[in-house]
KELUMVO-480186 format. One line per 3 residues: number of its first residue (from 1); for each residue y, z, x of C-alpha. Coordinates in Angstrom, 1 decimal. Each point is the difference from the previous one (the first is absolute). Layout:
NUM	Y Z X | ...;
//
This chain:
1	-8.9 16.6 11.0 | -0.5 -3.2 2.4 | 0.7 -3.2 -0.9;
4	-2.6 -2.8 -1.2 | -1.6 -2.0 3.0 | 1.0 -3.6 -0.6;
7	-1.9 -1.0 2.9 | 3.6 -1.1 1.9 | 0.7 -2.4 -2.7;
10	3.6 0.3 -1.6 | 0.9 0.1 -3.6 | 3.3 -1.3 -0.6;
13	0.9 1.5 -3.6 | 2.8 -0.4 -2.6 | 1.1 0.4 -3.6;
16	0.9 -3.0 -2.0 | 3.4 -1.2 -0.2 | 2.3 0.7 -2.6;
19	-1.1 -1.1 -3.8 | 1.3 -0.6 -3.5 | -1.0 3.4 -1.2;
22	1.5 1.7 3.4 | 3.4 -1.5 -1.0 | -0.6 0.8 -3.5;
25	-0.9 3.2 0.4 | -3.4 -0.3 -1.6 | -3.3 2.0 1.3;
28	-2.4 -2.4 0.9 | -2.7 2.1 1.1 | -3.3 -2.1 0.7;
31	1.5 -3.1 -2.3 | -1.2 -3.4 1.4 | 2.9 -2.9 -0.9;
34	3.5 1.9 1.1 | 1.1 -3.0 2.1 | 2.6 0.3 2.9;
37	3.7 -0.3 -0.2 | 2.2 -2.0 2.5 | 0.5 3.5 2.1;
40	-4.0 0.7 -0.4 | -0.4 -4.0 1.9 | 2.6 1.1 2.3;
43	-1.5 3.3 0.8 | -3.3 -1.6 0.5 | 1.6 -2.9 2.5;
46	1.5 2.9 1.9 | -3.2 2.0 0.5 | -1.6 -3.3 1.2;
49	2.6 -0.5 2.7 | -0.5 3.1 1.1 | -3.5 -0.1 0.0;
52	0.0 -3.4 1.7 | 2.6 1.5 2.8 | -2.4 3.0 0.5;
55	-2.9 -2.5 0.4 | 2.1 -2.2 2.3 | -2.5 -2.2 2.2;
58	-3.1 1.9 -1.3 | -0.8 -2.4 -2.7 | -3.1 2.7 -1.3;
61	-2.3 -1.5 -2.5 | 0.6 2.4 -3.0 | -1.5 1.2 -3.1;
64	2.0 0.0 -3.3 | -0.4 2.3 -2.1 | 1.7 1.2 -3.2;
67	0.6 1.7 -3.3 | -1.6 -2.7 -3.0 | 3.5 0.2 -1.3;
70	3.0 -2.8 -0.1 | 2.0 1.5 1.6 | -1.7 1.2 2.9;
73	-1.9 -3.4 0.4 | 3.6 -1.6 0.5 | 0.9 2.1 2.3;
76	-2.9 -0.6 2.1 | 0.3 -4.1 -0.1 | 3.9 0.2 1.2;
79	-1.1 2.9 3.5 | -3.3 -2.6 0.0 | 2.5 -2.9 0.4;
82	1.8 1.2 2.5 | -3.1 1.4 2.4 | -1.8 -3.4 -0.5;
85	-2.8 1.6 -2.3 | -1.9 -1.9 -2.9 | 1.1 1.9 -3.1;
88	-3.0 -1.7 -2.0 | -2.5 2.2 2.6 | 1.8 3.1 -1.6;
91	-2.4 2.2 -1.7 | 1.6 2.7 -3.0 | -1.4 3.1 -1.6;
94	1.0 1.8 -2.8 | -0.4 3.1 2.0 | 3.2 -0.6 2.2;
97	1.7 0.1 -3.4 | 3.1 2.3 -0.7 | -0.6 3.1 -1.7;
100	-1.3 0.1 -3.7 | 2.9 0.7 -2.3 | -2.0 -0.3 -3.3;
103	1.8 0.2 -3.1 | 3.2 0.3 2.1 | -0.9 -3.6 1.7;
106	2.7 -2.0 -1.0 | 2.6 2.3 -1.3 | 3.7 0.3 1.1;
109	0.5 2.9 2.3 | 3.1 1.2 -2.1 | -2.3 0.0 -3.2;
112	-2.3 2.8 2.3 | 3.1 2.4 0.0 | -1.6 3.3 -0.2;
115	-3.4 -1.4 -0.2 | -0.4 -1.0 3.7 | 0.7 2.4 2.6;
118	0.8 -1.8 3.4 | 0.6 1.9 3.3 | 3.2 -1.8 1.2;
121	-0.1 1.6 3.4 | -3.5 -1.4 0.6 | 0.3 -2.8 -2.3;
124	-3.6 0.8 -1.8 | -1.4 0.7 -3.8 | -0.4 3.3 -1.0;
127	-1.2 -0.6 -3.1 | -3.4 -1.9 -0.7 | 1.0 -2.8 -2.6;
130	-2.6 0.4 -3.2 | -2.9 -2.0 1.0 | 0.8 -0.8 3.3;
133	-0.6 1.2 3.8 | 0.5 2.7 2.5 | 0.7 -0.2 3.5;
136	-3.7 1.5 0.4 | -1.4 -3.2 -2.0 | 2.3 -2.2 2.1;
139	-2.1 1.5 3.1 | -3.0 -0.6 -1.1 | 0.5 -3.6 -0.8;
142	1.1 -0.4 3.1 | -2.5 2.3 1.7 | -3.0 -2.3 -1.1;
145	2.5 -3.1 0.5 | -0.2 1.3 3.8 | -3.1 0.6 0.6;
148	-1.0 -3.4 -0.9 | 2.2 -2.0 2.9 | -1.8 -1.0 2.8;
151	3.8 -0.3 2.4 | -1.6 -2.7 1.3 | 3.6 -1.6 0.7;
154	3.6 0.7 -0.1 | 1.5 -0.1 -3.7 | 2.9 -0.5 -2.4;
157	-0.5 2.2 -3.1 | 2.6 -0.1 -2.5 | -0.2 3.1 -3.1;
160	2.4 2.2 -2.0 | 2.6 2.3 0.7 | -2.0 3.3 -1.2;
163	-3.4 -1.4 0.9 | 0.7 -1.3 3.4 | 1.7 3.9 0.8;
166	-3.5 1.2 -0.8 | -1.6 -3.0 2.3 | 2.0 1.1 3.0;
169	-0.6 3.7 -1.0 | -4.0 -0.7 0.4 | -0.1 -2.2 3.0;
172	2.7 2.2 2.3 | -2.0 3.1 -0.9 | 2.4 1.8 -1.9;
175	-0.8 3.0 -1.8 | -0.1 1.1 -3.7 | 3.5 -0.1 -1.5;
178	0.9 3.5 -1.0 | 0.8 -0.8 -3.6 | -2.3 -3.5 -0.8;
181	-3.5 0.8 1.9 | 0.2 -3.1 1.9 | 1.5 -1.5 3.4;
184	3.4 -1.4 -0.6 | 2.1 -1.6 2.8 | 3.6 -0.6 -0.2;
187	1.6 -2.3 -2.5 | 1.3 -3.1 1.8 | 2.7 -2.0 -1.4;
190	-1.0 -3.5 -1.4 | -0.2 -2.6 2.3 | -1.4 2.4 2.7;
193	-3.1 -1.2 1.9 | -2.3 2.2 2.4 | -2.8 -0.1 2.2;
196	-2.6 2.7 0.3 | -3.0 0.0 2.3 | -2.4 2.9 0.8;
199	1.8 1.8 -2.4 | 3.0 -0.1 1.7 | 3.1 -1.8 -2.2;
202	3.2 -2.0 1.9 | 2.9 -1.3 -2.4 | 0.0 -3.5 1.0;
205	3.2 -0.5 -2.7 | 2.2 2.1 -2.2 | 0.6 -1.8 -3.0;
208	4.2 0.7 -1.4 | -1.9 0.1 -3.7 | -0.8 3.0 -2.9;
211	-2.3 2.3 0.4 | -3.3 0.4 -1.6 | -0.3 -1.2 -3.6;
214	-3.0 0.0 -1.9;
//
């Protein structure tokens, strides 16, 4: 498959920084109010510095886009400050939220032992939570979101671990994952940020945080 035509515009995509749920080992899913930890703010700061270095003297006008969750908007605010963008112009969209974990949202990972199966190598959920989403459902809502974009300017986009992997898979034209019938890009550590333009992905900064945690 070929990637999405972004008209030469660059999408700078990252997941939010570490949150209180990440630190405690709880499932966030599409929970809206799970704020960043000090480490999470430091990761956002690191990504902002990396993006500012990448852009150097360009000073492009950037669209700011995020999931409508606290953690995504907090991360975006820190990055926006580094690149001189106005956070108050940010757009948020619920379709960029994390995978919906249904009845397991807010649960402790340790309490789901024997219920939630995880592929440790790929850091993907093998079990669909009761009342929750699968990866194909994530892809469907992201396809609708992509279809509405005009790609008139470069943009910073903050989403979540699982959702950003599917978004990157769609934008770069990956074929369906052999098990999940959805394009899923390789996982990156928390604190990483990539650039995607016309289907081509470039890792701008590789963070030192944990892998995906919904």
